[in-house]
C-alpha positions in Angstrom: 23.9 -4.9 -14.2 21.5 -4.7 -17.3 18.2 -2.5 -17.1 16.2 -5.6 -17.0 18.1 -7.2 -14.2 18.1 -4.0 -12.3 14.3 -4.0 -12.5 14.0 -7.4 -11.4 16.1 -6.7 -8.4 14.3 -3.5 -7.5 10.9 -5.5 -7.8 11.9 -8.1 -4.9 13.5 -5.0 -3.0 10.3 -3.3 -2.9 8.3 -6.3 -2.1 10.5 -7.1 0.9 10.7 -3.4 1.9 7.1 -2.8 2.1 6.6 -5.6 4.5 9.4 -4.4 7.0 7.5 -1.3 8.3 4.2 -3.2 8.2 5.7 -6.0 10.4 7.0 -3.5 12.8 3.8 -1.8 12.9 2.2 -4.9 13.6 4.3 -5.9 16.4 4.8 -2.4 18.3 1.4 -0.5 17.6 -0.9 -3.7 16.7 -1.5 -2.4 13.1 -4.0 -2.4 11.4 -6.1 -3.7 14.3 -5.4 -0.4 16.1 -7.5 1.3 13.7 -10.7 -0.2 14.6 -10.4 0.7 18.3 -11.5 3.7 20.0 -9.5 6.7 18.7 -8.3 7.7 22.3 -6.6 4.2 22.8 -4.9 4.6 19.2 -3.8 8.4 20.1 -2.3 7.5 23.5 -0.5 4.4 22.4 0.7 6.3 19.1 1.8 9.3 21.6 3.6 6.4 23.6 5.6 5.1 20.7 7.7 8.2 20.4 10.1 8.8 17.4 10.8 5.5 16.4 7.1 4.8 15.6 6.8 8.0 13.8 9.7 6.9 11.6 8.4 3.7 11.0 5.4 5.0 9.6 7.6 7.5 7.5 9.8 4.2 6.1 6.3 3.0 5.2 5.2 5.8 3.3 8.4 6.0 1.2 7.9 2.1 0.6 4.7 3.0 -1.1 6.1 5.9 -2.8 8.7 3.4 -4.2 6.2 1.9 -6.2 5.9 4.9 -8.4 9.4 4.4 -10.4 9.1 0.6 -10.2 5.7 0.6 -11.8 7.1 2.7 -14.7 10.1 0.4 -15.0 8.0 -2.7 -14.9 5.4 -1.4 -17.3 7.3 0.7 -20.1 9.7 -1.5 -22.3 10.3 -0.8 -26.1 8.6 -4.0 -27.1 5.6 -3.1 -25.1 5.6 0.6 -26.1 5.9 -0.8 -29.9 3.1 -3.7 -29.6 0.8 -2.7 -26.7 1.2 0.9 -25.9 -2.0 1.5 -24.3 -1.5 -1.2 -21.9 2.0 -0.4 -20.9 1.3 3.2 -20.3 -1.8 2.4 -18.4 -0.2 0.0 -16.3 2.5 2.8 -15.5 0.1 5.5 -14.6 -2.0 3.2 -12.6 1.0 2.1 -10.7 2.2 5.5 -10.2 -1.1 7.1 -9.0 -1.3 3.8 -6.7 2.0 4.7 -5.0 1.2 8.3 -4.5 -2.2 7.8 -2.9 -1.1 5.3 -0.7 2.1 7.4 0.3 -0.5 10.3 0.9 -2.7 8.2 3.3 0.4 6.6 5.1 2.3 9.9 5.7 -0.5 11.3 7.7 0.8 9.4 10.6 4.0 11.4 10.0 2.9 15.0 9.3 -0.6 15.1 11.1 -1.2 12.6 13.5 1.7 13.4 15.9 0.2 16.8 16.9 -3.2 15.3 17.6 -1.7 12.5 19.6 0.3 14.9 21.5 -2.7 17.1 22.4 -4.5 14.2 23.4 -1.9 12.6 25.6 -1.4 16.1 27.5 -2.8 15.7 31.1 -3.2 19.5 31.3 -5.7 19.7 28.5 -9.7 19.6 28.9 -11.9 17.1 28.1 -13.1 18.9 25.2 -9.9 19.2 23.6 -9.2 15.4 23.9 -12.7 15.1 22.3 -11.7 17.4 19.5 -8.6 15.5 18.9 -10.4 12.1 18.7 -12.9 13.6 16.2 -9.9 15.0 14.2 -8.3 11.5 14.2 -11.5 9.7 13.2 -11.9 12.2 10.3 -8.2 11.8 9.1 -8.6 8.2 9.2 -11.7 8.3 7.1 -10.7 10.6 4.5 -6.6 10.3 4.4 -6.9 6.8 5.1 -9.8 4.9 4.3 -10.9 7.1 1.1 -7.4 7.9 -0.4 -4.8 5.5 1.0 -7.0 2.3 1.0 -10.1 2.6 -1.2 -8.4 4.7 -4.0 -5.0 3.4 -3.6 -6.1 -0.2 -3.5 -8.2 0.1 -6.7 -5.4 1.7 -8.6 -3.1 -1.2 -7.1 -5.3 -3.6 -8.4 -5.8 -1.9 -11.8 -1.7 -1.7 -12.3 -1.4 -5.5 -11.3 -4.1 -6.5 -13.7 -2.8 -4.5 -16.5 0.7 -5.8 -16.2 -0.3 -9.1 -15.6 -2.5 -9.2 -18.8 0.9 -8.2 -20.6 2.9 -10.7 -18.7 0.4 -13.4 -19.8 0.3 -12.0 -23.3 4.1 -12.4 -23.7 4.1 -16.1 -22.1 4.8 -15.3 -18.4 2.2 -17.2 -17.3 3.0 -17.8 -13.6 3.2 -14.2 -12.8 0.4 -13.3 -14.9 -1.9 -15.9 -13.0 -0.8 -14.6 -9.6 -1.2 -11.2 -10.7 -5.0 -11.8 -11.9 -5.9 -13.4 -8.5 -4.0 -10.7 -6.5 -5.8 -8.0 -8.3 -9.3 -9.7 -7.9 -8.4 -10.4 -4.1 -7.1 -6.3 -3.5 -10.4 -5.2 -5.5 -12.4 -7.2 -3.1 -10.6 -5.7 -0.1 -11.8 -2.3 -1.1 -15.3 -3.2 0.0 -14.0 -2.5 3.5 -14.2 1.1 3.2 -17.6 1.2 1.8 -18.5 -1.4 4.6 -17.4 0.9 7.3 -19.3 3.8 5.8 -22.5 2.0 5.6 -21.9 0.9 9.2 -21.9 -2.7 8.1 -19.5 -5.7 9.5 -16.0 -5.3 7.4 -14.0 -8.5 8.7 -14.2 -10.4 5.4 -13.1 -7.3 3.6 -10.1 -6.8 5.9 -8.8 -10.4 5.3 -9.1 -9.9 1.6 -7.0 -6.9 2.1 -4.5 -8.5 4.0 -4.4 -11.4 1.4 -4.2 -9.2 -1.5 -1.2 -7.6 -0.4 0.5 -10.8 0.5 -0.3 -11.8 -3.2 1.0 -8.5 -4.4 4.2 -9.2 -2.4 4.6 -13.0 -4.0 3.6 -11.4 -7.4 6.6 -8.6 -7.1 9.1 -11.4 -6.2 8.1 -13.8 -9.1 8.1 -10.9 -11.5 11.4 -10.0 -10.1 12.8 -13.4 -10.5 11.5 -13.8 -13.9 13.3 -10.5 -15.0 16.5 -11.7 -13.5 16.5 -15.2 -14.9 15.5 -13.9 -18.3 18.5 -11.8 -18.4 20.7 -14.7 -17.3 19.4 -16.8 -20.2 20.4 -14.3 -22.9 
């Protein structure tokens, strides 16, 4: 298997693998809607989910982290380093940082939320302890989830897709480039959700943009991967 073909397969694999834990979480934990419900409900449902729910979040975090090597492999090629080094290196950096920040946000569900959920679900603790657990949950979501994982992570993802799509367009891969441009715009619009929440404004339209943007990201990665594999087969 050539390097180009391996990168194409990896792009398709990451696109699929990222959606598996998301689908499971949507089914068993009503994610992401659960994040807009009272903290006590989210915590008690998390505690009831047990180890399987925690491991699903762990898989989700690893899938996000897989974007780091994939972004480097997709962005850095000998031809791009020679002809358009700034865009290639910029795309690799943006994609790598996007994977790290989104993984940080997701892994709070593995290393921080379980203890908070267990404390809240403990019938022997006081009402003050439950309230403290709910406040800790809200703060973790606001900082680790919305600010780092969603807002910064999505902005970096949009920048990565935009830079790489621009390279694809210049190189004649117009379909992938066009899908990437649209995806980057929609993901950027989705970052308005966090600001809307901070300002106490309705955020439903931005939430829909986030979902649509990541569906676009899935499609873009698959089209990019197929293009790399077909290019290898044609040589």
